[in-house]
N, C-alpha and C positions, 0 to 999 in steps of 0.2 A: 899866467894861468895855463892850465893844461886841461885837455878833454880826454875822456876815455871813450873809445870807439868800439862798437860791437862789429865783428867781422864774421859773417856767416857764409855758408855754402862753400867752405874751404875743401880742397881735395884732401883726402885722408893721408896722402903721401907727403904733404908739405911739412916744413919745420919752421921754428921761430926765426932762424936766420933769413930764410926766404921772405917771410912776411916783413921782417924788419927792413930788408933791402927794398921791398916793394913800396913800403910807406915812406922810407927815407927820401924818396924822390920829391916828397911834398913838404918835408920839414924834419926837424929833430925828433927822433922817436925815443921816448923815455923808457917804455917797457913794452914787451910783447908776452902775452900769456895764452897759450893754446890749451884748450880744455880736453882732458884725457878721461876716458871711461875708467872708472875705478877697478872694475872686474877684469876687463880685457887688456887694458893698457893702450888701446887704440885711440887715435884722435876722434873726437866726437863731431868734427866738421865745423867748429866755430871757435872763436877766441876773442881776445881784447887787445887793443893797441892804445897806449897812452902817448899823447904828443901835444905840443903847444897848440893853442887855439887856432891860429892862422893856418898852420899846417894841417890840423885836423879838419877844418872846413874845406880846405883844398883837396885833401884826400877823400873826403866824402863825395865831393863833386866829381873827382877824377876817377875814383875806383868803383863806386857803386854801379853794379851792372856790368863791370868790365870782366872779360873772360880771363881766367887764371887757372892753369892746370886742367883745362877742359870744362870748367864750371864758371858760372856767372856769379861774381862776388856780391854779397849784400853788405854794405857798409853804412852804418848810421851811428848816431850818438847813443852810447850805452845808457840804459835806464837803471835806476837803483833796483836791486833785487828786493822783491816783496817777501815778507816773512811767510813761510808756508804753514798752513794749518793741517791738522790731522796727525800730528805726531803723538807719541805715547802720552805726553803730559796734557794733551788737548782733549783726551777722552773724559767723559763724565765719570765721576767716582761712584762706586756702588758701596752700599753698606755691607760690611763683611761679617755681621753677627749672625 
């Protein structure tokens, strides 16, 4: 099995290879995805790392709160994204007669 980890408070200058190398010390890394702002193309300061259960648990213990690039990382198990309300289709309909 594998776990998906949330990695927050990342320096904006980091890249996926650096994060992969950082987490690889704890186990095999399946994937790294850094989140980028759609409009500016800049990193948003967080991302996700997927790795095996044992490595993920070790990485959470070893890296949560650790300084990286001048910032203290936040590493925990990712939670499923909840559906957002308030989109166009969520508005009440008006009669148009």
